[in-house]
N, C-alpha and C positions, 0 to 999 in steps of 0.2 A: 503493500501500499505506501508506502515512506516511499518506498521506488516511484510512483508511480505516480505523485504530487509532486518529485524532482522534476523530473522528465516531465512534467504539462509546463512544470513555470521556466524553467530552463527554453526553451520554444515559447516559448512566449516573450521570454527578456533577449530571445537572441534573433527576434522576427521584429524587434518594435529597434533595436542598437541599429540601422540607420537611417539614423539621425545629420542632421546638416550644423555646421560649424563657422563661422568666423573667423577667419585671419584676429592678429590683435598686431597689431602694428603701432611702436612706441612716434607720437611724435613731441616731441620738444616745447614748452615751453615759453623760456627766454629770450627773448627777440638774436640776443648775443650770438647762440647760439645758431648754429650754421642749420636753416629747419626750422628753426620757430619761429609762432605765430606772430609777425610786427603788428598785431591790431592786438596783442598782450600789453607792450612797454607803457604805454598809462595806467593801467590799472595794478602790473606790477611795483611799479615805482608811485603808489597813492596807496599800495599796499606796505613797504616796503618806509615811506610817511611818514606814515601812521601810525610805526611798530618804532620808527626810532623814538629812544628813549634820553639821547646824549641832548644838550648843551650848548653848544655854544658859546667861548669864554668870548665876553666886549673885547675890544680889542683897547679898549676903556679902561677900561678894571690893572691896566698897566701901569696910568700913567696917573691915577687918584691914593701908590702908595706917600710916602713922606720920605723922602732922603735923609734923614734924618734919622728917624728912624732905624733904616739899610744900615744907616754908617753906624748905628751902635748893635745890627745885629752884629752885623762885619767888624767889629772891633772885639762885643765878645765870643766870637768866632776864633778870634782870629788869640787870645785869650786860652780860654780854653786848649788849641791847639799847641800851643806852647808849653805850657804846665803838663798836656799827654806829653808833650817828644818829654821836656826836661826830667818828666816820670821814666822814661822808655832810658835813653839814654845814662841813668844815675845808676838805677837798679841793676844795665848789663856794662855799666861807664865805669869810671873806675874814681868821679868824686860823686860825693853823697850829695845830696839836699838840707839843706841847711833846713834845721827846725827855726820855728816859731813864728808870724802873720805878717803875712801879704793881702795890702786891699791894690783891687783893681777895677776903678769904678767902683757899677752892683756888686763887686766882688771880694770876698772874705775868701782866704786859703789859710786856715792851720795845719803848721806842715807841725807831726809830735811823733816823736821816737818811743815803741811801746812797743813789751815783749815777744811781738810776733811778727813784728816788719815795720817799718816806715807808717802812720798814719797821715794821712789828709783828707781834712775837712772842708769843703770849699758853700760856705752858703750866697745864695742869692741875696740878694738886701730887697732890686725891686722887688719883685716876685714870690720871696720865702720860702725858692724853695732849696731841699738840704744836699748833698752826695756826699758817700765819705768812699775812700779808697783808699785799703790796703793793702799797702806791697811786701808785699813776704822778704823776710834776711833771705839769701841764699849762702 
């Protein structure tokens, strides 16, 4: 009985298997590619513009900065750079950084020896920022 049902179903399936299909062909959407549809250019540009969340910097913003503030920042960076250079030079060189209190504009630098190494404490009076650096003895 099972064989008859299986045979009948297979005959029915095979008789209806003669179906037609069409060929699938890829065509690019972007008009920049060869074969792309040129009518899609404005739609693609509108979609890209709508999704763009980046904002351009205005050219005038760079002119709104105060040159005196820029100069102060440059001096601060140079002071910190010189301190850092001196620390590395002293750590690996022959001269030692002398202990004491140094004042550079808004910065107060305290250098003191400890049991573990040389402690350098930097205080920024303008912002209240503090930094402690411990340079170990070798």
